[in-house]
N, C-alpha and C positions, 0 to 999 in steps of 0.2 A: 187872375189869381196872384196873390202875394207870394213872395219867395219863401216865406216861413210857413205857409199853409200846407197841410197834408194833402197829397194827391191820392185819390182812390182809383185804383186801376183794376178793371174787370178783365180777367185772363181766362180765355177759353182753353181749358186744360185738356179737353178730349180731342182736339183737332190734329194732334201731332202724329206724324208717321212713326215716331219712336215711342209713342205711348204716353199716358198721363204721368208716369213716373219720371220721365225725362224733363217734362215741363215743370213738375214740382221740384225737381233737383235744381233747375234754373232759378226758380223762386227762392229756394234755400240759399243758393250762391249769392243772389242779390241781397238777401237779408244779412249776410255776413259782411257786407260792405259798410263803410262809414256812412253816417247820415241816413241810415235805413229808415229811421223813424219818420222821415218826410214822406214816405209812401206806405199806403195800406193796400193790400192785394185781396181781391175777392176771387177765389178760384172756383170756376163754374164747371161742374161735371157730375158724374155719377158718385154719390156718397159712398156706395159700396166699394168703389175703387179708391177714392180720395181719403176718406176718414181714417183708415188704418195707417196711412203714411203721415197725414197731417197731425194726428193725435199721438204720434210716436215721440220718442225722446229728442230727436234731432230738432224738431220744430217747437219744442217746449219753450225756449227763450223768446219765441216770436208769436206767442198766442194772441197778443193784442193787435198784431199787424196782419194776420191772415185769417180770412173767413171763408168757409165753404158754402157755396150756393148750389143746391141740387138741381141738376138737369138730367132727365132720364134718356135723352136721345143724342145721337151724334150725326152730323152731316159728313158723309164720306167724301173722299177726294174725287171719286169717279161718279158721283151723283150729279144729276141735272140740278143746277142752282135754283131754277124757278120751281121745279117740283119739290125740292127739299124744303125750301122756305115756306111753301104752301102747305105741306103735309106734316112737317116736323116742327110743331109749335113748341115742343119742349126740348129742342136741340140746344146744346151748350152755347153755340154761337148766337142763336136767337136770344137766349136769356141774357147773354153778355151785352148785346146791343140794347136790349130793353132796359137794363140797369142804367146805362148812360142816357137813354131817352127819358127815363123818369128822374134823372138827376141824382141817382144813388151812386153813380161812379162818374169819374171825369174823363176816362178814356178806355178804349178796348184794345186788347192784344190777342191775336189768334194766329195759330199755325195752320188753320183749316183751309177748306175749299175757297180759293180766291174768288171765283165767280159768285159764290153765295155771299161772301163777305162784302163784295162790292155792291151786290144787289140789295142786301139788307141795310148796309150803311146808307145807300142812296134813298131807299124807300122810307126807312125809319128816322134817319137823322137829317136827311135832306141836304142838297147842295146849297151853297151860299147864293144870294140874290145875283141874277144875271149869269150864273155859272151853269152850263149845260150838264157836264159830266165830271165826276172826280177823277183824279189820276194817281197812280201809285208812283211814288218817287223814292229813291234810295241814294245814300251816299256811297260813292265808290272810292276806295283808297288807292292812292298812287304814291310812288316813292317821294316825290317832292311836293305833293298837294293832294287835295280831295276835290271831287266834283259831284254834283247832284245829277242823276239820270232819271228822266221821266218821259213818257210813261213806261213802266216795266210790266204791264199786263192788265191794267184795268179796262182799257178801251183799245182793242186791236185795230179798229177801223174808224178813226176819228174824222171829223170834218175839219175844215180850215179854222173855223171859229174855235173849235175845241183845242186844236194845237196851239193857237195863239193864247188861249186861256191857260194852257199847260205851261207856257213860258212865264206867265205871271205867277202861277202857283210855284214853279220851280225857283224863281227869283226870290220870292218871299220865304220859302223854306230854307234856301241857302243862307239867307241872312239870319234865320233862327238857329239852324242846325250847325252851321260852320262859322257864323259870326262875321261874314263879309258884308260891309256896308253897301257896296255897289257891285254885285256879282255880274260877271260877264256871261251873257246868254248866247248860246250857239244853237243852230238848227242842223241836225245830222243829215248829211247828204252824201253823194258819191263824188263830189268835187266842190271847190270853193268858188268857182267862176259863176257869173250870172248865167242863168239858163240851165244849170246842172240840176239833176234830180227829177222826180216825178212832178206831175202837174200839181198835186197836193202840196209838195214841198215848195215849189216855186210860188204858188199863190200865198202860202203861209209866210214865206220869206218877204214878199212885198208888203204884207200887212204888218209884220213885225218891224220893218223899217219905219213904218209910220208912227210907232209908239216910242220914239225917242223922247226921253224925259220921264217916262214911266218905268221902262226897263233899259238896261244897258245892253242892247243887242249888237253883237259883233259879227253877225252874218252866218253864212254856211260853214260848217266844219266837217272834216272827214274823220274816218275812224282812227287814223294814226295820230290825230291831234288830241285825242281824249286824255292821254297820259302825259302830255307834254307841258301841261300847266297853262295852255292858251285859253282855256275856257273853264268857267265855274259851274255852269248849268248847261246840260245837253238835253235838247228836246227832240223827241221822236214819237212815232205811234207805238201803241202797246204791243203790237206783234214784233216789230223790230227790237224794241227795248227789252222784251222778255227773252228773245233769242240771244241778244247781245249780252245780257246779264248772265245767263246760264253758260254761254260760251266762255266768258271771262272767268267765271268761277271754276269751270272745268279746266281751263288752261292753267290757272294758278295751282290747282290741285295736282295736275300732271307735272308741272314744273317742280313742285316740292318732291314728288316721287323720283323724278329724274335726277335732281340735284343730290338727293340723299344717296341714290345708287352710285353716282359718279364720285361724290366726295368720300364715300366709305369704301371705294373700290379696292384700295390697297393700304398697307400700313403707313406709307409715306403721306398719303392724302389725309388719313385719319390724324396723323401727327400734326399736319399743317392746319387742320380744322381747329385744333386746340388754340391756335393763335388767332383764328378768325371767328371764334364762336360768338364774341360780342357783336361783331358786325352782322353775322348771320342771324343772331337773335333779333337785332334791331330791324333788319329788313323784313323778317318774318312777322314781327309785330305790326309794322306799317302796312303790310299787305294782307293782314288777317281780316278777312271779310266778316268774321264773327263779331268784330267790334261794332259793326253797323248792321246788326241782325234784324232790325225792324224797319219796314218800309211803310211810311204813312200814306193813308188814302187821303190825299190832299183835296181841299175844296168843300169838305162837309162842315156842318155847323158844330160838330164835336169831333175830337180826335179819334181816329181808328187806325190801328197799326197791324200790318201783316208781316208775320215771320215765315220763313221757309217751313214747309211741312217736315223737312228732314233736319231742322235745327236741333243741335245738341244743347246740353244744359248751359254751356258757355255762351252760345248765341242767344238763348232765352234770357240769360242774365243781362246781357248788353241791350237786348230789345226792351226789357223792362226799364232800364236806365234811360234809354232814348225816349220811350213813350212818356215816362214821368217828366223828363226835362221839357219835352215839347208841350205837354199839357199845362205845366206850370208857366212856361214862358210864352205860350201862344196868345197873340193878340190879332184878331182877324179884322179889326176896323180899318187898318191901312190897306190890307189886301182887298177888302170890299170896295174901298174908295178907288183903288187902282183899276179893278175890274170894271167898275161903273164908268170911270173916265175913259178907259180903252174902248168900251162899248160905244160911247158917244163919238169918239174920234173915228172909229171904223165904220159905224153906221152912217156918219156924215159923209165919209168918202165913198160909201156904197161898195165896199169891198167885201163885207160879210153880210 
């Protein structure tokens, strides 16, 4: 896709824990940004809920950029993914995926049921050649850098081959999302020494060492290294990644509460904060997870993005920005070549 082409983004409006109104508010916030004409949004959901808001005065300047596509059902967060996609053919998430499948949209964004989104994306849009399973990756902010973490929930029980492929997916996404030419890839473990970690980690580690020249593998990394700037891509299974992601988000949230309580504890501290407010604002901006509100389901033939079910309008705004940027800049040809080359190397060495 050329840089000046308009991206069409299918947004599942009904999947949010906060309701359709919050997702529409995120779309509105996005449309108020510069260069909004580069993206057209198809909002998929119940017209009875969406039309009164979309047809209101606030969205009047953006009539040509926003279309409502009716879907009469919603897949709940607590529903079985397989049952939901089998029986709810008119669900907003299903319709969003179908729009991309038919070529009427370039990418999907949903806050809904992760398992259903992974299953639908895998079945309808299909993984790339030689790729077994897609992976959810996300950019994690740090004070001095950023890194890509995957998998954060798509595949909690991967094979060695799938973890190796996740390293390739993460390296490619890091080049696209962060702009690093040769990102450093690490495998998350309980120590950096040879022999540390589970059997799955150790076998994956040996295979990744064989891919020198395809990815820049720097070896095993521990949890305390994630925010030190030592690594640009961190690979782990979906169970560990999901727990780690939510723990980090919870920690940042609690730190904000704690700092606010301590800094505003007395009049002298409040007075001191006046001199530090610029630094505090900058730190808060760098650690703001909402800036990276969309996690791509990497490895599919078309872009699919997952946002948190609890995402507010600011997070939705940033998720739309990331999804549109990725859809515009995505070129899967090099990734497909890397996967095929890795497959030949590892099959020849009989390690996978």
